C-alpha positions in Angstrom: -21.2 -5.0 -0.7 -19.9 -4.0 -4.1 -17.3 -1.3 -4.2 -16.2 0.8 -7.2 -12.8 2.3 -6.3 -9.4 3.2 -7.7 -6.2 3.2 -5.8 -3.4 5.6 -6.6 0.0 4.6 -5.3 3.3 6.3 -4.7 6.2 4.3 -5.9 7.2 2.1 -3.0 10.9 2.9 -3.5 10.1 6.6 -3.0 7.9 5.9 0.1 10.9 5.3 2.3 12.5 8.6 1.2 9.5 10.9 1.5 8.4 12.6 4.7 5.3 10.6 5.9 3.3 13.6 7.1 3.9 15.5 3.9 3.2 12.3 1.9 -0.2 11.9 3.6 -1.0 15.5 2.9 -0.2 15.1 -0.7 -2.4 11.9 -0.9 -5.3 13.8 0.8 -4.9 16.6 -1.7 -5.1 14.2 -4.6 -8.2 12.5 -3.0 -10.0 15.8 -2.6 -9.3 16.9 -6.2 -10.5 13.6 -7.7 -13.5 13.4 -5.4 -14.6 16.8 -6.6 -14.1 15.9 -10.2 -16.1 12.6 -9.9 -19.0 14.5 -8.3 -18.8 17.1 -11.1 -18.8 14.3 -13.7 -21.9 12.7 -12.0 -23.7 16.1 -12.2 -22.6 16.8 -15.8 -23.5 13.4 -17.0 -26.9 13.7 -15.3 -26.5 10.5 -13.4 -28.4 11.9 -10.4 -31.8 10.4 -9.4 -31.9 10.5 -5.6 -28.3 11.9 -5.1 -27.2 8.7 -3.2 -24.4 8.0 -5.6 -23.1 11.6 -5.8 -23.2 11.9 -2.0 -21.4 8.6 -1.5 -18.2 9.5 -3.4 -15.3 9.7 -1.0 -11.6 9.1 -0.5 -9.5 7.4 2.1 -5.8 7.4 3.0 -4.0 5.5 5.8 -4.5 8.5 8.2 -7.7 10.0 7.0 -11.1 8.8 5.9 -13.5 11.4 4.5 -17.1 10.2 4.8 -18.2 6.6 5.1 -18.4 3.9 2.5 -15.1 2.5 1.3 -14.6 -0.9 2.8 -11.0 -1.4 1.6 -8.0 -0.1 3.5 -5.3 1.7 1.7 -1.6 1.2 2.4 0.3 4.2 3.8 1.5 5.1 0.3 -2.0 5.0 -1.3 -5.2 7.0 -1.7 -8.4 5.1 -2.4 -11.2 7.0 -4.2 -14.7 5.8 -5.0 -18.0 4.6 -3.6 -19.6 1.5 -2.1 -23.0 2.1 -3.6 -24.0 -1.3 -5.0 -25.1 0.0 -8.5 -22.1 2.2 -9.2 -20.2 -0.4 -11.2 -23.3 -0.9 -13.4 -23.3 2.8 -14.2 -19.5 3.1 -14.6 -19.2 0.1 -16.9 -22.8 -0.2 -18.4 -25.1 -3.2 -18.6 -26.3 -5.4 -21.4 -30.0 -5.4 -22.2 -31.9 -7.7 -20.0 -35.6 -8.2 -19.2 -37.0 -6.9 -15.9 -40.5 -7.3 -14.5 -42.2 -4.1 -13.2 -45.0 -4.5 -10.7 -47.6 -2.2 -9.1 -46.6 -3.7 -5.7 -42.8 -3.7 -5.4 -43.1 -6.0 -2.3 -44.2 -8.8 -4.6 -41.1 -8.6 -6.8 -39.0 -11.8 -6.8 -35.7 -10.2 -7.8 -33.8 -7.2 -6.5 -33.8 -5.6 -10.0 -37.6 -6.0 -10.3 -38.2 -4.6 -6.8 -35.8 -1.6 -7.4 -37.3 -0.7 -10.8 -40.9 -1.1 -9.5 -40.0 1.2 -6.6 -38.5 3.7 -8.9 -41.5 3.7 -11.2 -43.9 4.1 -8.3 -41.8 7.0 -6.9 -41.9 8.7 -10.3 -45.6 8.2 -10.6 -45.2 6.0 -13.8 -47.9 3.5 -14.7 -45.6 0.8 -16.0 -46.4 -2.8 -15.6 -45.0 -5.9 -17.2 -41.7 -6.9 -18.7 -39.3 -4.2 -20.0 -35.9 -4.4 -21.5 -33.4 -2.6 -19.3 -29.7 -1.9 -19.9 -27.5 1.0 -20.5 -24.2 2.2 -21.9 -21.2 3.0 -19.7 -21.2 6.4 -18.0 -17.6 6.5 -16.9 -17.8 9.1 -14.1 -14.7 7.7 -12.2 -12.4 6.7 -15.0 -13.1 10.0 -16.8 -12.1 11.9 -13.7 -8.8 10.0 -13.6 -8.2 10.7 -17.2 -9.0 14.4 -16.8 -6.5 14.8 -13.9 -3.9 12.2 -14.9 -1.4 14.8 -16.1 -2.0 17.1 -13.1 -2.0 14.6 -10.2 1.8 14.8 -9.7 1.5 18.6 -9.5 -1.3 18.5 -6.9 0.6 16.0 -4.8 3.9 18.0 -5.0 2.2 21.3 -4.1 0.7 19.9 -1.0 3.8 18.0 -0.1 5.9 21.1 -0.4 3.5 23.2 1.6 3.8 20.8 4.6 7.6 20.7 4.4 7.8 24.6 4.1 5.6 25.0 7.2 8.1 22.9 9.2 11.0 25.4 8.4 
């Protein structure tokens, strides 16, 4: 299954110096913030049809997995953020124009793209039949979230890390 994910790593040299419980808390905080921003981007960019993509966004650390869906396993100094929805990379990076056959009966489609588009047209009540050109520009819902938070990620991590250390005093 295709996976669209990004991994944020703590410098391996720092990993040995950092308190592991506090580090995991910091990574989880970063995961939560980025997950929220990605979902917001999906809504803002109007990428929602059924809500499957929006609901599949999740994060994973070595000690915690929120939701289902990320097949990869992060190392103990990483947080993995993304989705395993098959079509996510096509939305994130866009697709070139290509012909797709739309049929009244989706079960007769010979390709997955044809079947999916035929099902979509049927669900929407559209009377489309025949070949259409399909493709789209990139809608960078994940990369834009990373860009939006890039300058603040260290602060999010540090605040959560400090909170755990302070609670141990």
